C-alpha positions as a printed NumPy array, in Angstrom:
array([[120.5  , 113.712, 124.202],
       [121.754, 117.27 , 124.138],
       [123.028, 118.503, 120.777],
       [120.806, 116.187, 118.727],
       [117.354, 116.388, 117.195],
       [115.016, 114.163, 115.25 ],
       [115.706, 113.867, 111.553],
       [113.604, 116.549, 109.781],
       [112.427, 114.046, 107.122],
       [109.077, 113.069, 108.669],
       [108.432, 110.204, 106.234],
       [111.796, 108.688, 107.149],
       [111.215, 109.237, 110.879],
       [107.829, 107.503, 110.646],
       [109.434, 104.48 , 108.928],
       [112.087, 104.208, 111.631],
       [109.53 , 104.651, 114.436],
       [107.397, 101.899, 112.867],
       [110.487,  99.679, 112.808],
       [111.162, 100.421, 116.477],
       [107.549,  99.505, 117.308],
       [107.77 ,  96.24 , 115.331],
       [110.939,  95.305, 117.226],
       [109.377,  96.078, 120.624],
       [111.412,  99.221, 121.243],
       [114.702,  97.983, 119.803],
       [116.703,  99.677, 117.072],
       [115.438,  98.488, 113.673],
       [118.978,  98.681, 112.264],
       [120.29 ,  95.993, 114.616],
       [120.131,  92.263, 113.974],
       [120.272,  91.367, 117.672],
       [117.678,  92.634, 120.146],
       [119.081,  92.978, 123.658],
       [119.339,  95.602, 126.393],
       [121.96 ,  97.529, 124.427],
       [119.714,  97.956, 121.375],
       [116.718,  99.585, 123.062],
       [116.104, 102.902, 121.309],
       [117.982, 105.106, 121.835],
       [120.65 , 102.419, 121.691],
       [123.763, 102.307, 123.853],
       [125.989, 103.172, 120.891],
       [124.131, 106.438, 120.364],
       [124.166, 107.237, 124.071],
       [127.906, 106.596, 124.388],
       [129.287, 107.734, 121.027],
       [126.587, 110.039, 119.661],
       [126.25 , 107.992, 116.467],
       [122.721, 106.966, 115.481],
       [123.092, 104.348, 112.746],
       [119.412, 104.757, 111.774],
       [119.822, 108.512, 111.4  ],
       [116.701, 108.965, 113.538],
       [118.688, 111.378, 115.691],
       [121.015, 113.801, 113.945],
       [123.374, 116.46 , 115.301],
       [122.08 , 120.003, 115.553],
       [123.991, 122.149, 113.061]])
């Protein structure tokens, strides 16, 4: 998504990516796994808010 980048904390990013892999591509911050929680989740796509902080706004 334009205007966003990966979090610069590589240790944190690796933890989140591992969580995404464990949940078969779904956001690790979500309790429910459905079409709307595939990473990047619908909430991030529509509102620009990544609850996991995997994607952060470019300053």
